[in-house]
Backbone atoms as SQL, in Angstrom:
CREATE TABLE atoms (id INTEGER PRIMARY KEY, chain TEXT, resi INTEGER, resn TEXT, atom TEXT, x REAL, y REAL, z REAL);
INSERT INTO atoms VALUES
  (1, 'A', 1, 'MET', 'N', 0.841, -1.185, 0.000),
  (2, 'A', 1, 'MET', 'CA', 0.000, 0.000, 0.000),
  (3, 'A', 1, 'MET', 'C', 0.883, 1.244, 0.000),
  (4, 'A', 2, 'THR', 'N', 0.415, 2.251, -0.670),
  (5, 'A', 2, 'THR', 'CA', 1.162, 3.496, -0.766),
  (6, 'A', 2, 'THR', 'C', 0.364, 4.624, -0.130),
  (7, 'A', 3, 'ARG', 'N', 1.034, 5.377, 0.698),
  (8, 'A', 3, 'ARG', 'CA', 0.460, 6.613, 1.242),
  (9, 'A', 3, 'ARG', 'C', 1.333, 7.752, 0.754),
  (10, 'A', 4, 'PHE', 'N', 0.693, 8.736, 0.184),
  (11, 'A', 4, 'PHE', 'CA', 1.426, 9.888, -0.321),
  (12, 'A', 4, 'PHE', 'C', 1.472, 10.975, 0.749),
  (13, 'A', 5, 'LYS', 'N', 2.606, 11.655, 0.825),
  (14, 'A', 5, 'LYS', 'CA', 2.784, 12.717, 1.814),
  (15, 'A', 5, 'LYS', 'C', 2.083, 13.987, 1.331),
  (16, 'A', 6, 'PRO', 'N', 1.457, 14.695, 2.261),
  (17, 'A', 6, 'PRO', 'CA', 0.733, 15.915, 1.876),
  (18, 'A', 6, 'PRO', 'C', 1.572, 16.912, 1.074),
  (19, 'A', 7, 'LYS', 'N', 2.825, 17.128, 1.456),
  (20, 'A', 7, 'LYS', 'CA', 3.660, 18.084, 0.719),
  (21, 'A', 7, 'LYS', 'C', 3.884, 17.635, -0.727),
  (22, 'A', 8, 'THR', 'N', 4.061, 16.333, -0.914),
  (23, 'A', 8, 'THR', 'CA', 4.262, 15.785, -2.257),
  (24, 'A', 8, 'THR', 'C', 2.991, 15.950, -3.095),
  (25, 'A', 9, 'ILE', 'N', 1.861, 15.696, -2.481),
  (26, 'A', 9, 'ILE', 'CA', 0.577, 15.829, -3.179),
  (27, 'A', 9, 'ILE', 'C', 0.349, 17.287, -3.571),
  (28, 'A', 10, 'GLU', 'N', 0.582, 18.195, -2.621),
  (29, 'A', 10, 'GLU', 'CA', 0.360, 19.611, -2.903),
  (30, 'A', 10, 'GLU', 'C', 1.282, 20.100, -4.015),
  (31, 'A', 11, 'LYS', 'N', 2.529, 19.681, -3.991),
  (32, 'A', 11, 'LYS', 'CA', 3.475, 20.076, -5.036),
  (33, 'A', 11, 'LYS', 'C', 2.973, 19.601, -6.408),
  (34, 'A', 12, 'HIS', 'N', 2.506, 18.358, -6.469),
  (35, 'A', 12, 'HIS', 'CA', 1.953, 17.807, -7.712),
  (36, 'A', 12, 'HIS', 'C', 0.764, 18.657, -8.172),
  (37, 'A', 13, 'PHE', 'N', -0.137, 18.959, -7.238),
  (38, 'A', 13, 'PHE', 'CA', -1.317, 19.743, -7.565),
  (39, 'A', 13, 'PHE', 'C', -0.953, 21.117, -8.101),
  (40, 'A', 14, 'ARG', 'N', -0.054, 21.796, -7.416),
  (41, 'A', 14, 'ARG', 'CA', 0.323, 23.160, -7.810),
  (42, 'A', 14, 'ARG', 'C', 0.963, 23.169, -9.202),
  (43, 'A', 15, 'TYR', 'N', 1.671, 22.098, -9.536),
  (44, 'A', 15, 'TYR', 'CA', 2.320, 22.015, -10.850),
  (45, 'A', 15, 'TYR', 'C', 1.315, 21.632, -11.937),
  (46, 'A', 16, 'GLN', 'N', 0.520, 20.604, -11.689),
  (47, 'A', 16, 'GLN', 'CA', -0.406, 20.082, -12.705),
  (48, 'A', 16, 'GLN', 'C', -1.702, 20.887, -12.817),
  (49, 'A', 17, 'HIS', 'N', -2.125, 21.519, -11.726),
  (50, 'A', 17, 'HIS', 'CA', -3.406, 22.230, -11.695),
  (51, 'A', 17, 'HIS', 'C', -3.223, 23.603, -11.041),
  (52, 'A', 18, 'PRO', 'N', -2.429, 24.466, -11.664),
  (53, 'A', 18, 'PRO', 'CA', -2.109, 25.752, -11.036),
  (54, 'A', 18, 'PRO', 'C', -3.316, 26.671, -10.835),
  (55, 'A', 19, 'GLY', 'N', -4.390, 26.428, -11.547),
  (56, 'A', 19, 'GLY', 'CA', -5.583, 27.252, -11.395),
  (57, 'A', 19, 'GLY', 'C', -6.558, 26.745, -10.357),
  (58, 'A', 20, 'CYS', 'N', -6.242, 25.639, -9.724),
  (59, 'A', 20, 'CYS', 'CA', -7.129, 25.067, -8.716),
  (60, 'A', 20, 'CYS', 'C', -7.124, 25.970, -7.479),
  (61, 'A', 21, 'PRO', 'N', -8.295, 26.352, -6.973),
  (62, 'A', 21, 'PRO', 'CA', -8.351, 27.233, -5.800),
  (63, 'A', 21, 'PRO', 'C', -7.672, 26.596, -4.582),
  (64, 'A', 22, 'ASP', 'N', -7.097, 27.445, -3.749),
  (65, 'A', 22, 'ASP', 'CA', -6.375, 26.957, -2.575),
  (66, 'A', 22, 'ASP', 'C', -7.231, 26.062, -1.685),
  (67, 'A', 23, 'PHE', 'N', -8.502, 26.438, -1.473),
  (68, 'A', 23, 'PHE', 'CA', -9.353, 25.632, -0.607),
  (69, 'A', 23, 'PHE', 'C', -9.570, 24.232, -1.194),
  (70, 'A', 24, 'ALA', 'N', -9.654, 24.157, -2.513),
  (71, 'A', 24, 'ALA', 'CA', -9.849, 22.857, -3.166),
  (72, 'A', 24, 'ALA', 'C', -8.577, 22.025, -3.094),
  (73, 'A', 25, 'VAL', 'N', -7.436, 22.669, -3.283),
  (74, 'A', 25, 'VAL', 'CA', -6.157, 21.957, -3.163),
  (75, 'A', 25, 'VAL', 'C', -6.046, 21.356, -1.767),
  (76, 'A', 26, 'ALA', 'N', -6.333, 22.161, -0.744),
  (77, 'A', 26, 'ALA', 'CA', -6.245, 21.670, 0.640),
  (78, 'A', 26, 'ALA', 'C', -7.178, 20.480, 0.864),
  (79, 'A', 27, 'PHE', 'N', -8.386, 20.564, 0.321),
  (80, 'A', 27, 'PHE', 'CA', -9.339, 19.470, 0.476),
  (81, 'A', 27, 'PHE', 'C', -8.843, 18.208, -0.223),
  (82, 'A', 28, 'PHE', 'N', -8.426, 18.340, -1.474),
  (83, 'A', 28, 'PHE', 'CA', -7.946, 17.185, -2.230),
  (84, 'A', 28, 'PHE', 'C', -6.709, 16.569, -1.586),
  (85, 'A', 29, 'VAL', 'N', -5.788, 17.395, -1.120),
  (86, 'A', 29, 'VAL', 'CA', -4.582, 16.884, -0.457),
  (87, 'A', 29, 'VAL', 'C', -4.971, 16.037, 0.752),
  (88, 'A', 30, 'ALA', 'N', -5.881, 16.551, 1.571),
  (89, 'A', 30, 'ALA', 'CA', -6.310, 15.806, 2.761),
  (90, 'A', 30, 'ALA', 'C', -6.967, 14.484, 2.380),
  (91, 'A', 31, 'GLU', 'N', -7.818, 14.511, 1.366),
  (92, 'A', 31, 'GLU', 'CA', -8.502, 13.284, 0.922),
  (93, 'A', 31, 'GLU', 'C', -7.512, 12.236, 0.422),
  (94, 'A', 32, 'ILE', 'N', -6.554, 12.662, -0.364),
  (95, 'A', 32, 'ILE', 'CA', -5.581, 11.734, -0.954),
  (96, 'A', 32, 'ILE', 'C', -4.640, 11.201, 0.114),
  (97, 'A', 33, 'ALA', 'N', -4.195, 12.066, 1.019),
  (98, 'A', 33, 'ALA', 'CA', -3.211, 11.681, 2.035),
  (99, 'A', 33, 'ALA', 'C', -3.757, 10.673, 3.042),
  (100, 'A', 34, 'LYS', 'N', -5.059, 10.648, 3.262),
  (101, 'A', 34, 'LYS', 'CA', -5.604, 9.766, 4.292),
  (102, 'A', 34, 'LYS', 'C', -5.862, 8.337, 3.797),
  (103, 'A', 35, 'LYS', 'N', -5.667, 8.088, 2.519),
  (104, 'A', 35, 'LYS', 'CA', -5.971, 6.766, 1.959),
  (105, 'A', 35, 'LYS', 'C', -4.712, 5.984, 1.618),
  (106, 'A', 36, 'ASP', 'N', -4.853, 4.674, 1.636),
  (107, 'A', 36, 'ASP', 'CA', -3.820, 3.780, 1.113),
  (108, 'A', 36, 'ASP', 'C', -4.148, 3.550, -0.359),
  (109, 'A', 37, 'TRP', 'N', -3.164, 3.771, -1.217),
  (110, 'A', 37, 'TRP', 'CA', -3.371, 3.659, -2.657),
  (111, 'A', 37, 'TRP', 'C', -2.592, 2.458, -3.180),
  (112, 'A', 38, 'LYS', 'N', -3.268, 1.336, -3.289),
  (113, 'A', 38, 'LYS', 'CA', -2.628, 0.113, -3.761),
  (114, 'A', 38, 'LYS', 'C', -2.418, 0.181, -5.274),
  (115, 'A', 39, 'GLY', 'N', -1.156, 0.177, -5.678),
  (116, 'A', 39, 'GLY', 'CA', -0.821, 0.120, -7.093),
  (117, 'A', 39, 'GLY', 'C', -1.107, 1.381, -7.879),
  (118, 'A', 40, 'ALA', 'N', -1.366, 2.497, -7.210),
  (119, 'A', 40, 'ALA', 'CA', -1.682, 3.732, -7.924),
  (120, 'A', 40, 'ALA', 'C', -0.519, 4.715, -7.836),
  (121, 'A', 41, 'SER', 'N', -0.276, 5.400, -8.928),
  (122, 'A', 41, 'SER', 'CA', 0.701, 6.491, -8.923),
  (123, 'A', 41, 'SER', 'C', 0.036, 7.707, -8.282),
  (124, 'A', 42, 'LEU', 'N', 0.835, 8.701, -7.974),
  (125, 'A', 42, 'LEU', 'CA', 0.277, 9.930, -7.411),
  (126, 'A', 42, 'LEU', 'C', -0.685, 10.574, -8.406),
  (127, 'A', 43, 'GLY', 'N', -0.299, 10.616, -9.669),
  (128, 'A', 43, 'GLY', 'CA', -1.182, 11.192, -10.686),
  (129, 'A', 43, 'GLY', 'C', -2.514, 10.472, -10.775),
  (130, 'A', 44, 'MET', 'N', -2.488, 9.163, -10.653),
  (131, 'A', 44, 'MET', 'CA', -3.716, 8.375, -10.693),
  (132, 'A', 44, 'MET', 'C', -4.574, 8.678, -9.468),
  (133, 'A', 45, 'ALA', 'N', -3.951, 8.764, -8.303),
  (134, 'A', 45, 'ALA', 'CA', -4.679, 9.071, -7.073),
  (135, 'A', 45, 'ALA', 'C', -5.343, 10.444, -7.171),
  (136, 'A', 46, 'VAL', 'N', -4.622, 11.409, -7.714),
  (137, 'A', 46, 'VAL', 'CA', -5.166, 12.753, -7.893),
  (138, 'A', 46, 'VAL', 'C', -6.354, 12.705, -8.856),
  (139, 'A', 47, 'GLY', 'N', -6.187, 12.044, -9.974),
  (140, 'A', 47, 'GLY', 'CA', -7.260, 11.966, -10.971),
  (141, 'A', 47, 'GLY', 'C', -8.505, 11.290, -10.442),
  (142, 'A', 48, 'ILE', 'N', -8.329, 10.172, -9.759),
  (143, 'A', 48, 'ILE', 'CA', -9.474, 9.437, -9.197),
  (144, 'A', 48, 'ILE', 'C', -10.207, 10.303, -8.183),
  (145, 'A', 49, 'THR', 'N', -9.449, 10.930, -7.307),
  (146, 'A', 49, 'THR', 'CA', -10.056, 11.750, -6.261),
  (147, 'A', 49, 'THR', 'C', -10.789, 12.942, -6.847),
  (148, 'A', 50, 'MET', 'N', -10.155, 13.631, -7.792),
  (149, 'A', 50, 'MET', 'CA', -10.812, 14.787, -8.407),
  (150, 'A', 50, 'MET', 'C', -12.107, 14.371, -9.100),
  (151, 'A', 51, 'GLN', 'N', -12.049, 13.307, -9.868),
  (152, 'A', 51, 'GLN', 'CA', -13.247, 12.839, -10.573),
  (153, 'A', 51, 'GLN', 'C', -14.377, 12.533, -9.589),
  (154, 'A', 52, 'ASN', 'N', -14.062, 11.764, -8.543),
  (155, 'A', 52, 'ASN', 'CA', -15.095, 11.362, -7.580),
  (156, 'A', 52, 'ASN', 'C', -15.682, 12.547, -6.827),
  (157, 'A', 53, 'VAL', 'N', -14.813, 13.396, -6.321),
  (158, 'A', 53, 'VAL', 'CA', -15.292, 14.540, -5.541),
  (159, 'A', 53, 'VAL', 'C', -16.128, 15.465, -6.418),
  (160, 'A', 54, 'LEU', 'N', -15.623, 15.813, -7.585),
  (161, 'A', 54, 'LEU', 'CA', -16.366, 16.713, -8.459),
  (162, 'A', 54, 'LEU', 'C', -17.683, 16.090, -8.920),
  (163, 'A', 55, 'ARG', 'N', -17.668, 14.816, -9.227),
  (164, 'A', 55, 'ARG', 'CA', -18.893, 14.144, -9.672),
  (165, 'A', 55, 'ARG', 'C', -19.990, 14.258, -8.613),
  (166, 'A', 56, 'HIS', 'N', -19.618, 14.007, -7.352),
  (167, 'A', 56, 'HIS', 'CA', -20.623, 13.955, -6.288),
  (168, 'A', 56, 'HIS', 'C', -20.958, 15.317, -5.688),
  (169, 'A', 57, 'THR', 'N', -20.066, 16.295, -5.796),
  (170, 'A', 57, 'THR', 'CA', -20.325, 17.577, -5.144),
  (171, 'A', 57, 'THR', 'C', -20.626, 18.727, -6.096),
  (172, 'A', 58, 'MET', 'N', -20.199, 18.613, -7.342),
  (173, 'A', 58, 'MET', 'CA', -20.328, 19.754, -8.256),
  (174, 'A', 58, 'MET', 'C', -21.214, 19.470, -9.473),
  (175, 'A', 59, 'THR', 'N', -21.860, 18.327, -9.481),
  (176, 'A', 59, 'THR', 'CA', -22.749, 17.998, -10.599),
  (177, 'A', 59, 'THR', 'C', -24.065, 17.432, -10.059),
  (178, 'A', 60, 'GLU', 'N', -24.964, 17.177, -10.963),
  (179, 'A', 60, 'GLU', 'CA', -26.268, 16.603, -10.615),
  (180, 'A', 60, 'GLU', 'C', -26.241, 15.068, -10.624),
  (181, 'A', 61, 'TYR', 'N', -25.067, 14.490, -10.552),
  (182, 'A', 61, 'TYR', 'CA', -24.900, 13.030, -10.637),
  (183, 'A', 61, 'TYR', 'C', -25.791, 12.277, -9.640),
  (184, 'A', 62, 'ASP', 'N', -25.707, 12.629, -8.374),
  (185, 'A', 62, 'ASP', 'CA', -26.490, 11.909, -7.359),
  (186, 'A', 62, 'ASP', 'C', -27.993, 12.066, -7.599),
  (187, 'A', 63, 'GLN', 'N', -28.393, 13.257, -8.034),
  (188, 'A', 63, 'GLN', 'CA', -29.805, 13.478, -8.334),
  (189, 'A', 63, 'GLN', 'C', -30.260, 12.603, -9.496),
  (190, 'A', 64, 'LEU', 'N', -29.415, 12.470, -10.500),
  (191, 'A', 64, 'LEU', 'CA', -29.755, 11.603, -11.630),
  (192, 'A', 64, 'LEU', 'C', -29.950, 10.159, -11.171),
  (193, 'A', 65, 'LEU', 'N', -29.080, 9.698, -10.281),
  (194, 'A', 65, 'LEU', 'CA', -29.227, 8.331, -9.755),
  (195, 'A', 65, 'LEU', 'C', -30.544, 8.186, -9.007),
  (196, 'A', 66, 'LEU', 'N', -30.888, 9.190, -8.203),
  (197, 'A', 66, 'LEU', 'CA', -32.149, 9.145, -7.458),
  (198, 'A', 66, 'LEU', 'C', -33.363, 9.134, -8.385),
  (199, 'A', 67, 'GLU', 'N', -33.200, 9.725, -9.562),
  (200, 'A', 67, 'GLU', 'CA', -34.291, 9.754, -10.542),
  (201, 'A', 67, 'GLU', 'C', -34.372, 8.476, -11.369),
  (202, 'A', 68, 'GLY', 'N', -33.443, 7.534, -11.116),
  (203, 'A', 68, 'GLY', 'CA', -33.493, 6.255, -11.806),
  (204, 'A', 68, 'GLY', 'C', -32.577, 6.114, -12.998),
  (205, 'A', 69, 'VAL', 'N', -31.773, 7.120, -13.267),
  (206, 'A', 69, 'VAL', 'CA', -30.812, 7.033, -14.368),
  (207, 'A', 69, 'VAL', 'C', -29.716, 6.067, -13.945),
  (208, 'A', 70, 'ASN', 'N', -29.315, 5.159, -14.834),
  (209, 'A', 70, 'ASN', 'CA', -28.275, 4.202, -14.442),
  (210, 'A', 70, 'ASN', 'C', -26.920, 4.899, -14.348),
  (211, 'A', 71, 'ARG', 'N', -26.013, 4.281, -13.599),
  (212, 'A', 71, 'ARG', 'CA', -24.707, 4.892, -13.308),
  (213, 'A', 71, 'ARG', 'C', -23.940, 5.311, -14.557),
  (214, 'A', 72, 'ALA', 'N', -23.867, 4.419, -15.516),
  (215, 'A', 72, 'ALA', 'CA', -23.091, 4.716, -16.726),
  (216, 'A', 72, 'ALA', 'C', -23.658, 5.941, -17.447),
  (217, 'A', 73, 'GLU', 'N', -24.961, 6.019, -17.557),
  (218, 'A', 73, 'GLU', 'CA', -25.585, 7.156, -18.233),
  (219, 'A', 73, 'GLU', 'C', -25.419, 8.435, -17.412),
  (220, 'A', 74, 'ALA', 'N', -25.559, 8.334, -16.100),
  (221, 'A', 74, 'ALA', 'CA', -25.387, 9.506, -15.242),
  (222, 'A', 74, 'ALA', 'C', -23.956, 10.032, -15.347),
  (223, 'A', 75, 'ARG', 'N', -22.988, 9.124, -15.336),
  (224, 'A', 75, 'ARG', 'CA', -21.588, 9.538, -15.484),
  (225, 'A', 75, 'ARG', 'C', -21.361, 10.200, -16.842),
  (226, 'A', 76, 'ARG', 'N', -21.931, 9.628, -17.883),
  (227, 'A', 76, 'ARG', 'CA', -21.772, 10.195, -19.228),
  (228, 'A', 76, 'ARG', 'C', -22.329, 11.619, -19.270),
  (229, 'A', 77, 'ARG', 'N', -23.453, 11.832, -18.635),
  (230, 'A', 77, 'ARG', 'CA', -24.092, 13.151, -18.668),
  (231, 'A', 77, 'ARG', 'C', -23.290, 14.219, -17.922),
  (232, 'A', 78, 'VAL', 'N', -22.665, 13.851, -16.814),
  (233, 'A', 78, 'VAL', 'CA', -21.962, 14.864, -16.011),
  (234, 'A', 78, 'VAL', 'C', -20.493, 15.022, -16.374),
  (235, 'A', 79, 'GLN', 'N', -19.938, 14.079, -17.131),
  (236, 'A', 79, 'GLN', 'CA', -18.502, 14.117, -17.437),
  (237, 'A', 79, 'GLN', 'C', -18.041, 15.397, -18.131),
  (238, 'A', 80, 'PRO', 'N', -18.799, 15.965, -19.081),
  (239, 'A', 80, 'PRO', 'CA', -18.341, 17.214, -19.702),
  (240, 'A', 80, 'PRO', 'C', -18.146, 18.346, -18.687),
  (241, 'A', 81, 'LYS', 'N', -18.999, 18.418, -17.694),
  (242, 'A', 81, 'LYS', 'CA', -18.871, 19.444, -16.656),
  (243, 'A', 81, 'LYS', 'C', -17.599, 19.222, -15.835),
  (244, 'A', 82, 'ILE', 'N', -17.333, 17.974, -15.482),
  (245, 'A', 82, 'ILE', 'CA', -16.124, 17.635, -14.722),
  (246, 'A', 82, 'ILE', 'C', -14.884, 17.959, -15.556),
  (247, 'A', 83, 'ASN', 'N', -14.898, 17.552, -16.810),
  (248, 'A', 83, 'ASN', 'CA', -13.761, 17.827, -17.704),
  (249, 'A', 83, 'ASN', 'C', -13.488, 19.325, -17.818),
  (250, 'A', 84, 'ALA', 'N', -14.551, 20.120, -17.901),
  (251, 'A', 84, 'ALA', 'CA', -14.388, 21.569, -18.019),
  (252, 'A', 84, 'ALA', 'C', -13.768, 22.159, -16.752),
  (253, 'A', 85, 'MET', 'N', -14.203, 21.689, -15.586),
  (254, 'A', 85, 'MET', 'CA', -13.634, 22.190, -14.332),
  (255, 'A', 85, 'MET', 'C', -12.148, 21.857, -14.241),
  (256, 'A', 86, 'ILE', 'N', -11.805, 20.621, -14.543),
  (257, 'A', 86, 'ILE', 'CA', -10.403, 20.199, -14.470),
  (258, 'A', 86, 'ILE', 'C', -9.563, 20.947, -15.498),
  (259, 'A', 87, 'ALA', 'N', -10.093, 21.124, -16.695),
  (260, 'A', 87, 'ALA', 'CA', -9.357, 21.861, -17.733),
  (261, 'A', 87, 'ALA', 'C', -9.094, 23.302, -17.289),
  (262, 'A', 88, 'GLY', 'N', -10.068, 23.907, -16.645),
  (263, 'A', 88, 'GLY', 'CA', -9.894, 25.268, -16.150),
  (264, 'A', 88, 'GLY', 'C', -8.806, 25.354, -15.092),
  (265, 'A', 89, 'TRP', 'N', -8.681, 24.336, -14.290),
  (266, 'A', 89, 'TRP', 'CA', -7.669, 24.314, -13.233),
  (267, 'A', 89, 'TRP', 'C', -6.274, 24.031, -13.774),
  (268, 'A', 90, 'LYS', 'N', -6.171, 23.518, -14.987),
  (269, 'A', 90, 'LYS', 'CA', -4.859, 23.260, -15.568),
  (270, 'A', 90, 'LYS', 'C', -4.193, 24.548, -16.057),
  (271, 'A', 91, 'LYS', 'N', -4.986, 25.597, -16.204),
  (272, 'A', 91, 'LYS', 'CA', -4.459, 26.875, -16.680),
  (273, 'A', 91, 'LYS', 'C', -4.020, 27.739, -15.495),
  (274, 'A', 92, 'ARG', 'N', -2.944, 28.463, -15.716),
  (275, 'A', 92, 'ARG', 'CA', -2.468, 29.380, -14.681),
  (276, 'A', 92, 'ARG', 'C', -3.448, 30.545, -14.558),
  (277, 'A', 93, 'PRO', 'N', -3.721, 30.967, -13.325),
  (278, 'A', 93, 'PRO', 'CA', -4.624, 32.129, -13.164),
  (279, 'A', 93, 'PRO', 'C', -4.004, 33.380, -13.768),
  (280, 'A', 94, 'VAL', 'N', -4.840, 34.234, -14.267),
  (281, 'A', 94, 'VAL', 'CA', -4.374, 35.459, -14.935),
  (282, 'A', 94, 'VAL', 'C', -4.157, 36.554, -13.914);
């Protein structure tokens, strides 16, 4: 099992996602640091965590599931929104 150190995670985030707000970086770092990541690289851990958190907190994904939409279709519907958020964070703030 692999545990990533918070400083290492934050450094990765600041380099790969320089536009990510500080509060979000702090949240993601804490989420990633508290888990054991079997067979995952740091980049994979970051990607998985960002996808999951954004899917459940920043989209209508859970509501779609409650309305009876199957998981695959719900994920397909919200993925463009998640992709746009992540793409925005890859750019340096102006």
